[in-house]
Backbone as a ProteinNet text record, in pm:
[ID]
protein_1_A
[PRIMARY]
MAFDFFLSPEAWLGALLIFLFRVLNNTLDTMRLLMVMRSKKLYSWILGFLVSVIYVLVFASVFSNLDNPLYVTAYAAGFATGNVVGMWIEEQMALGYLRLDVISPGHGAELAEKLRNDGFAVTEVAARGKDGMVSLLTIAVLRKRVSLAEQIIRSVDENAFITVAEMRTVHHGFWRR
[TERTIARY]
-4697	-4584.6	-4537.1	-4479.7	-4431.6	-4289.1	-4231.6	-4105.2	-4065	-4173.1	-4181.5	-4095	-4071.3	-3966.7	-3822.9	-3790.9	-3653.5	-3632.4	-3758.4	-3739.4	-3763.4	-3797.6	-3821.4	-3700.4	-3668.1	-3554.3	-3549.4	-3668.4	-3669.1	-3636	-3666.8	-3619.2	-3469.2	-3413.3	-3258.8	-3190.6	-3254.4	-3194.2	-3206.6	-3313.1	-3328.6	-3228	-3210.2	-3108.5	-2973.8	-2949.8	-2806.2	-2780.5	-2875.3	-2867.1	-2851.1	-2944.9	-2928.5	-2760.9	-2721.3	-2597	-2497.5	-2499.5	-2403.8	-2404.4	-2531.1	-2542.6	-2493	-2516.3	-2463	-2311.1	-2261.1	-2103.6	-2054.4	-2113.2	-2086.6	-2110.9	-2194.6	-2234.8	-2139.5	-2117	-2010	-1874.8	-1839.9	-1706.3	-1680.5	-1770	-1776.3	-1782.2	-1853.1	-1843.4	-1701	-1645.8	-1514.1	-1419.4	-1429.1	-1349.9	-1386.1	-1514.1	-1572.3	-1485	-1498.6	-1426.1	-1276.8	-1206.6	-1077.2	-1058.2	-1137.3	-1135.5	-1157.9	-1253.7	-1285.6	-1152.3	-1089.7	-976.2	-861	-851.8	-752.8	-804.3	-904.9	-965.4	-977.7	-1019	-1063.2	-1210.4	-1245.4	-1387.9	-1472.2	-1430.5	-1511.6	-1543.8	-1433.7	-1441.2	-1538.5	-1521.4	-1600.3	-1752	-1769.5	-1907.3	-1974.8	-1897.1	-1937.7	-1968.8	-1876.6	-1893.5	-1999.8	-2012.9	-2138.4	-2264.9	-2277.1	-2397.7	-2452	-2351.2	-2361.2	-2398.6	-2326.7	-2352	-2491.9	-2539.6	-2682.7	-2784.6	-2776.9	-2878.1	-2875.9	-2756.4	-2764.7	-2830.3	-2782.5	-2841.6	-2998	-3046.8	-3175.7	-3260.5	-3201.7	-3271.2	-3266.8	-3139.3	-3126.5	-3228.8	-3201.6	-3289.2	-3426.2	-3476.8	-3614.2	-3664	-3578.4	-3599.2	-3618	-3520.7	-3517.3	-3654	-3645.9	-3754.1	-3891.1	-3917.5	-4059.7	-4072.3	-3962.6	-3959.5	-3903.7	-3942.9	-3873.7	-3926.8	-4025.9	-4065.3	-3972.1	-3877.6	-3789.6	-3650.5	-3638.5	-3500.6	-3384.6	-3411	-3293.1	-3244.4	-3337.9	-3303.9	-3240.9	-3264	-3207.7	-3072	-3053.3	-2931.7	-2834.8	-2891.5	-2797.8	-2767.6	-2853.9	-2814.9	-2699.2	-2712.8	-2619.3	-2469.2	-2480.9	-2363.8	-2298.2	-2380.7	-2321.2	-2256.8	-2306.3	-2236.9	-2117.5	-2106.6	-1974.1	-1874.3	-1920.7	-1839.6	-1777.7	-1852.6	-1823.9	-1709.2	-1721.5	-1617.8	-1478.9	-1471.5	-1340.9	-1308	-1393.4	-1360.7	-1298.3	-1360.8	-1316.1	-1185.4	-1160.4	-1026.5	-926.9	-954.7	-853.4	-834.9	-926.6	-923.6	-824.6	-848.7	-767.1	-623.6	-592.3	-453.7	-395.1	-464.1	-418.2	-392.4	-470.1	-458.3	-343.4	-318.7	-214.9	-209.1	-296.7	-304.5	-236.8	-168.3	-111.7	10.3	49	181.7	145.7	241.9	249	379.7	374.1	481	546.1	678.4	741.1	826.1	811.8	906.9	992.1	1126.6	1218.2	1316.2	1324.7	1419.9	1523.4	1644.7	1763.8	1861.4	1918.4	2016.9	2153	2194.4	2330.6	2363	2243.8	2263.3	2177.5	2142	2060.1	2131.2	2248.7	2294.8	2319.9	2359.7	2380.3	2237.3	2120.6	1983.4	1937.2	1955.1	1923.4	1998.6	2108.2	2177.1	2133.2	2115.5	2063.3	1930.6	1834	1700.1	1705.4	1784.7	1791.4	1833.3	1930	1980.1	1894.5	1782.2	1677.8	1557.2	1573.8	1469.7	1365.7	1386	1307.3	1329.9	1239.6	1246	1266.2	1377.1	1429.6	1465.2	1416.1	1451.3	1513.5	1654.5	1710.2	1734.1	1685.7	1701	1761.8	1858.6	1916.7	1812.8	1782.4	1710.1	1751.7	1687.7	1725.5	1615.1	1662.4	1570.4	1592.8	1530	1528.9	1670.8	1756.3	1875.6	1978.9	1978.5	2056.7	2027.6	2130.2	2108.1	2060.4	1967.9	1909.4	1892.7	1888.9	1834.6	1696.8	1630.8	1484.7	1470.3	1423.8	1417.4	1265.6	1230	1106.1	1103.8	1029.3	1027.3	892.2	884.5	766.4	763.6	668.6	663.4	550.8	540.9	419.6	395.1	259.8	209.9	257.9	281.5	314.5	465.4	541.3	681.2	722.3	622.3	642.9	715.9	681.8	756.8	909	937.9	1080.8	1147.3	1069.8	1147.9	1180.6	1078.4	1106	1213.5	1225.1	1341.2	1462.3	1480.1	1603.4	1631	1539	1552.5	1604.5	1527	1579.9	1705	1757.2	1888	1986.4	1966.9	2070.5	2049.3	1936.7	1908.1	1796.1	1825.3	1694.4	1628.7	1682.4	1618	1569.3	1559	1506.8	1354.1	1312.4	1165	1096.9	989.3	927	776.5	729.5	588.9	536.3	402.2	354.3	220.7	204.2	87.9	59.7	-76.5	-123.9	-68.1	-54.8	17.6	-57.6	-72.7	-113.9	-24.2	9.8	108.9	19	85.5	18.3	84.5	224.7	298.3	428.8	475.9	616.5	665	798.9	859.5	919.4	974.1	1012.6	929.4	870.9	772.1	815	885.8	911	796	753.2	648.7	702.9
-4904.6	-4961.2	-5069.1	-5181.3	-5284.9	-5274.1	-5175.9	-5175.9	-5051.2	-4999.3	-4883.6	-4900.4	-5018.3	-5032.1	-4995.5	-4989.5	-4940.6	-4782.4	-4713.4	-4567.6	-4542.2	-4636.3	-4624.3	-4615.4	-4517.3	-4498.2	-4605.3	-4648.4	-4760.5	-4892.7	-4918.6	-5047.5	-5035.9	-4918.8	-4915.2	-4941.3	-4872.9	-4875.5	-5033.3	-5082.9	-5218.6	-5313.5	-5290.8	-5362.5	-5348.9	-5223	-5196.3	-5251.9	-5247.6	-5324.5	-5461.8	-5532.4	-5676.4	-5703	-5622.1	-5635.6	-5628.5	-5536.2	-5512.2	-5632.5	-5655.9	-5766.1	-5900.7	-5913.6	-6042.6	-6046.1	-5936.5	-5926.3	-5959.9	-5898.3	-5935.8	-6074	-6136.8	-6271	-6362.7	-6345.8	-6429.2	-6402.1	-6276.3	-6250.1	-6326.6	-6329.8	-6386.5	-6553.5	-6587.8	-6745.5	-6776.4	-6698.7	-6743.1	-6740.7	-6645.3	-6638.1	-6763.6	-6805	-6917.1	-7046.3	-7050.8	-7169.9	-7179.3	-7061.4	-7074.2	-7122.2	-7062.4	-7103.4	-7247.4	-7303.1	-7441.3	-7529.6	-7473.1	-7554.9	-7543.9	-7442	-7426.4	-7471.3	-7543.7	-7605.3	-7497.8	-7377.6	-7274.5	-7277.1	-7370.7	-7399.6	-7285.1	-7209.9	-7077.1	-6989.4	-6946.6	-6855.9	-6921.1	-7031.2	-7112.4	-7102.8	-7128.4	-7118.4	-6987.3	-6886.1	-6741.3	-6694.2	-6735.7	-6682.6	-6768.5	-6887	-6966.5	-6922.7	-6874.9	-6822.1	-6700.3	-6606.1	-6478	-6497.1	-6592.9	-6616.9	-6656.3	-6742.9	-6809	-6704.9	-6626.7	-6515.4	-6404	-6370.2	-6279.9	-6354.7	-6462.8	-6538.9	-6553.6	-6595.4	-6611	-6477.5	-6373.7	-6234.9	-6175	-6195	-6157.4	-6230.6	-6371.4	-6453.4	-6431.8	-6412.5	-6384.2	-6264.3	-6159.5	-6036.7	-6058.2	-6144.8	-6162.8	-6244.6	-6367.7	-6456.1	-6386	-6293.4	-6224	-6128.8	-6104.3	-6000.3	-6061.2	-6183	-6243.2	-6175.2	-6105.5	-6010.7	-5897.8	-5863.9	-5748.5	-5797.3	-5783.4	-5830.5	-5756.3	-5633.8	-5556.7	-5649.4	-5699.6	-5769.3	-5907	-5969.6	-6085.4	-6069	-5955.5	-5906.9	-5869.7	-5807.7	-5756.4	-5864.9	-5973.9	-6083.2	-6159.6	-6187.1	-6260.3	-6188	-6060.2	-5976.3	-5966.2	-5959.7	-5958.7	-6082.6	-6197.3	-6331	-6332	-6289.9	-6302.4	-6196.8	-6093.7	-5989.3	-6042.9	-6093.9	-6154.3	-6249.2	-6332.4	-6429.2	-6367.7	-6253.6	-6190.6	-6115.8	-6035.1	-5959	-6065.8	-6188.1	-6270.3	-6325.9	-6355	-6396.4	-6290.2	-6168.3	-6045.5	-6036.3	-6038.6	-6029.5	-6153.6	-6258.3	-6367.2	-6355.6	-6299.6	-6279.6	-6166.7	-6080	-5965	-6019.8	-6119	-6168.3	-6253.7	-6332.4	-6438.1	-6512	-6572.9	-6653.5	-6786.3	-6841.8	-6993.2	-7004.7	-7120.7	-7171.2	-7234.1	-7223.6	-7306.7	-7388.3	-7494.1	-7574.8	-7557.1	-7501.9	-7489.6	-7622.7	-7679.2	-7791.3	-7730.6	-7731.1	-7695	-7797.1	-7825.2	-7902.1	-7812.3	-7849.5	-7776.9	-7895.4	-7896.7	-7980.5	-7960.8	-7829.1	-7832	-7717.3	-7651.6	-7557.8	-7577.1	-7713.6	-7746.9	-7695.2	-7735.9	-7696.5	-7536.5	-7471.4	-7333.7	-7266.4	-7307.1	-7262.2	-7291.5	-7417.3	-7446.2	-7348.2	-7330.3	-7241.5	-7091	-7036.6	-6906.2	-6885.7	-6987.6	-6974.7	-6992.7	-7077	-7088.8	-6964.2	-6888.3	-6762.6	-6671.9	-6683.5	-6572.9	-6628.5	-6733.7	-6787.6	-6879.7	-6943.3	-7030.9	-7168.9	-7259	-7395.4	-7479.5	-7547.4	-7604.4	-7766	-7855.9	-7999.8	-8012.8	-8069.5	-8089.6	-8248.3	-8306.7	-8441.7	-8466.7	-8553.4	-8584.5	-8679.2	-8654.1	-8725.7	-8750.8	-8846.9	-8863.5	-8801.3	-8719.5	-8668.4	-8739.4	-8677.1	-8733.9	-8743.1	-8636.9	-8621.2	-8635.2	-8711.2	-8737.7	-8678.3	-8670.6	-8632.8	-8483.3	-8450.8	-8321.1	-8294.1	-8186.2	-8174.3	-8133	-8194.4	-8162	-8090.3	-7957.6	-7884.8	-7870.7	-7902.9	-7884.4	-7753.9	-7647.1	-7521.5	-7500.8	-7473	-7447.7	-7284.7	-7219.7	-7059.2	-7003.9	-6899.7	-6823	-6759.7	-6775.1	-6707.4	-6575.3	-6495.3	-6349.8	-6359.1	-6451.8	-6460.2	-6533.1	-6591.2	-6674.3	-6595.2	-6474.7	-6398	-6387.5	-6366.3	-6349.3	-6470.1	-6589.7	-6713.1	-6737.8	-6697.3	-6716.2	-6640.6	-6518.7	-6413.7	-6486	-6537.4	-6594.1	-6722.6	-6810.2	-6925	-6873.4	-6778.6	-6742.1	-6677.4	-6605.3	-6548.5	-6638	-6761.5	-6864.5	-6954.5	-6990.4	-7093.3	-7046.3	-6975.7	-6918.7	-7025.8	-7139.3	-7266.9	-7361.5	-7334.4	-7412	-7440.7	-7569.2	-7595.9	-7582.5	-7497.4	-7477.8	-7506.3	-7581.6	-7592.3	-7541.5	-7521.5	-7478.8	-7569.4	-7572.7	-7654	-7595.2	-7589.8	-7563.1	-7659.5	-7610.2	-7689.1	-7664.2	-7760.8	-7753.6	-7834.6	-7781.7	-7827	-7943.1	-8054.9	-8172.1	-8184.1	-8188.3	-8207.1	-8163.3	-8070.7	-8025.3	-7958.2	-7954.7	-7886.3	-7742.2	-7699.9	-7552.9	-7461.9	-7371.1	-7267.9	-7134.3	-7052.5	-6915.7	-6829.1	-6728.8	-6643.3	-6520.1
-2830.1	-2900.6	-2825.7	-2896	-2836.2	-2762.9	-2797.3	-2742	-2651.5	-2613.1	-2508.9	-2405.1	-2355.6	-2240.5	-2258.9	-2382.4	-2423.3	-2386.1	-2397.1	-2365	-2216.1	-2135	-2000.5	-1915	-1840.8	-1742	-1646	-1601.9	-1491.4	-1557.9	-1676	-1745.1	-1766.6	-1796.2	-1801.1	-1666.5	-1567.3	-1436.3	-1379.4	-1429.1	-1355.5	-1438.1	-1569.6	-1643	-1585.2	-1562.8	-1501.9	-1368.4	-1289.5	-1156.4	-1176.9	-1260.8	-1300	-1334.5	-1426.6	-1496.3	-1366.9	-1299.3	-1176.9	-1074.9	-1045.8	-928.3	-988.4	-1119.4	-1181.8	-1188.9	-1222.6	-1229.6	-1081.7	-976.4	-842.5	-814.1	-855.7	-832.2	-885.2	-1009.8	-1084.2	-1035.6	-1005.9	-946.4	-810	-731.4	-590.4	-608.9	-705.9	-740.3	-788.1	-871.2	-913.8	-778.5	-683.3	-567.9	-478.9	-480	-397.8	-449.7	-574.8	-631.2	-610	-603.6	-573.9	-422.8	-347	-191.2	-177.6	-259.6	-253.2	-298.2	-407.5	-447	-344.4	-265.4	-153.7	-16.8	-12.6	111.6	225.8	175.5	274.3	287.1	397.2	416.5	457.5	562.8	605.1	498.8	421.8	313.8	196.2	188.1	74.6	117.2	237.8	294.2	286.7	314.8	327.8	177.4	98.7	-40.5	-119.6	-89.6	-138.6	-95.3	38	82.3	13.4	2.5	-74.8	-221.7	-285.4	-433.9	-444.4	-358.6	-376.2	-357.1	-251.3	-213.1	-346	-394.1	-503.5	-633.2	-644	-774.6	-768.6	-654.9	-651.5	-666.4	-607	-631.8	-762.5	-823.2	-969.4	-1060.2	-1050.5	-1134.7	-1127.7	-1002.7	-980.5	-1066	-1049.9	-1131.5	-1278.2	-1326	-1477.3	-1511	-1439.3	-1460.8	-1461.1	-1372.8	-1364.5	-1474.9	-1557.4	-1670.3	-1793.9	-1835.1	-1952.4	-2078.5	-2080.2	-2179.4	-2206.8	-2107.7	-2126.4	-2167.2	-2295.5	-2350.6	-2284.6	-2232.3	-2165.2	-2043.7	-1958.9	-1860.9	-1897.8	-1987.4	-2029.8	-2076.3	-2149.9	-2206.6	-2089.9	-1993.5	-1879.3	-1800.5	-1778.8	-1705.4	-1776.6	-1892.2	-1969.6	-1966.7	-1996.4	-2003.5	-1878	-1764.3	-1624.8	-1593.4	-1640.9	-1622	-1685.6	-1825.9	-1894.5	-1843.4	-1799	-1739.3	-1604.3	-1524.9	-1395.6	-1413.1	-1506.3	-1532.3	-1547.3	-1632.5	-1650.5	-1535	-1475.3	-1341	-1236.1	-1224.2	-1121.6	-1158.3	-1288.3	-1334.4	-1298.5	-1329.9	-1298.2	-1153.4	-1073.4	-932.5	-869.4	-933.6	-882.8	-912.8	-1055.6	-1082.6	-995.2	-963.7	-858.3	-721.1	-671.2	-544.6	-537	-636.3	-647	-527.3	-488.4	-369.5	-389.9	-311.1	-303.2	-369.4	-380.2	-460.8	-577.1	-671.8	-796.5	-793.5	-889.7	-887.6	-1033	-1032.6	-1163	-1177	-1296.5	-1342.3	-1452.9	-1424.2	-1532.2	-1564.1	-1702.6	-1753.3	-1830.9	-1772.5	-1840.9	-1853.1	-1990.1	-2027.7	-1970.8	-1935.9	-1900.8	-1786.2	-1725.2	-1632.4	-1496.3	-1481.4	-1364.3	-1233.8	-1196.6	-1081.5	-1063	-1158.7	-1163.7	-1145.6	-1207.8	-1188.5	-1051.4	-990.4	-853.5	-753	-768.7	-672.7	-686.5	-818.5	-819.3	-775.2	-795.2	-729	-589.6	-527.8	-387.3	-320.5	-379.1	-320	-330.3	-415.8	-415.1	-333.6	-251.8	-151.9	-212.8	-318.2	-386.5	-324.4	-302.5	-270.9	-399.2	-399.6	-538.5	-493.6	-567.3	-570.8	-706.2	-706.1	-830.2	-852.1	-963.8	-1006.8	-1141	-1120.3	-1272.4	-1334.7	-1468.1	-1546.3	-1685.8	-1759.2	-1900.9	-1991.1	-2088.4	-2176.9	-2302.1	-2432.4	-2551.4	-2601.6	-2577.5	-2622.6	-2522.3	-2402.4	-2306.1	-2161.6	-2084.5	-1949.7	-1937	-1836.7	-1819.7	-1659.6	-1609.4	-1472.7	-1481.2	-1384.4	-1369	-1229.2	-1236.3	-1109.1	-1085.1	-958.6	-915.5	-810.6	-824.1	-752.4	-702.9	-577.1	-500.1	-508	-564	-602.9	-541.5	-462.7	-441.4	-564.9	-596.6	-718.8	-766.3	-670.7	-697.5	-720.8	-711.1	-749.1	-884.9	-949.4	-1054.7	-1153.2	-1180.3	-1289.1	-1256.1	-1126.6	-1081.3	-1093.5	-1064.2	-1098.8	-1234.9	-1317.7	-1462.3	-1522.3	-1466.2	-1522.2	-1468.8	-1362.7	-1299	-1405.3	-1427.1	-1505.1	-1639.4	-1710.4	-1837.1	-1852.5	-1731	-1728.8	-1736.1	-1674	-1686.8	-1792.9	-1842.1	-1954.7	-2016.5	-2130.1	-2207.3	-2276.9	-2288.7	-2370.7	-2260.9	-2144.7	-2039.4	-2066.8	-2040.4	-2065.3	-1935.8	-1925.2	-1796.1	-1806.9	-1703.7	-1694.6	-1552.6	-1541.3	-1405.2	-1384.3	-1240.3	-1198.8	-1062.6	-1041.7	-901.8	-804.5	-677	-570.9	-436.9	-356.6	-225.1	-129.6	-24.2	72.7	136.7	170.5	241.1	373.4	355.4	490.6	493.3	575.6	579.1	453.2	434.8	318.1	360.5	264.5	275	221.2	302.4	250	302.4	220.2	245.1	204.7	289.5	235.3	192.3
[MASK]
+++++++++++++++++++++++++++++++++++++++++++++++++++++++++++++++++++++++++++++++++++++++++++++++++++++++++++++++++++++++++++++++++++++++++++++++++++++++++++++++++++++++++++++++++

């Protein structure tokens, strides 16, 4: 029968291993990319080396068995799952800083004071918005403290406009850990 491999425990075990190694491979690749973005050269190199070795071994296994749809499916499913797992791990690690920009029409000074009292680095600038003068606050925030900063902002000005961007220090500044 043409589809006997579906009944073989070895084929299912092989597919499971391909899936698991591909999840690991793509998870490590996501971490590698984060290290590259944060200029962590040694970690980037180590992760890049591991990703490459795993990729070559898994791809060779799939490529030498292209007639087995279990392997091809496991490879694709492992890739997709590895993306999600890598994103989840990155969220849990919460490495680095983000920059919050907050626009508040009438509560800028109060927001800045409250945020500074909780240890956030805040720069306050008077700005002109569509409807008149506003305060523009720029806040350097550890990723793991973003939700706290947002809670503080919303408690003072529930209508504040908040944006977020990745950030990397270049020189000096106030960086509380």
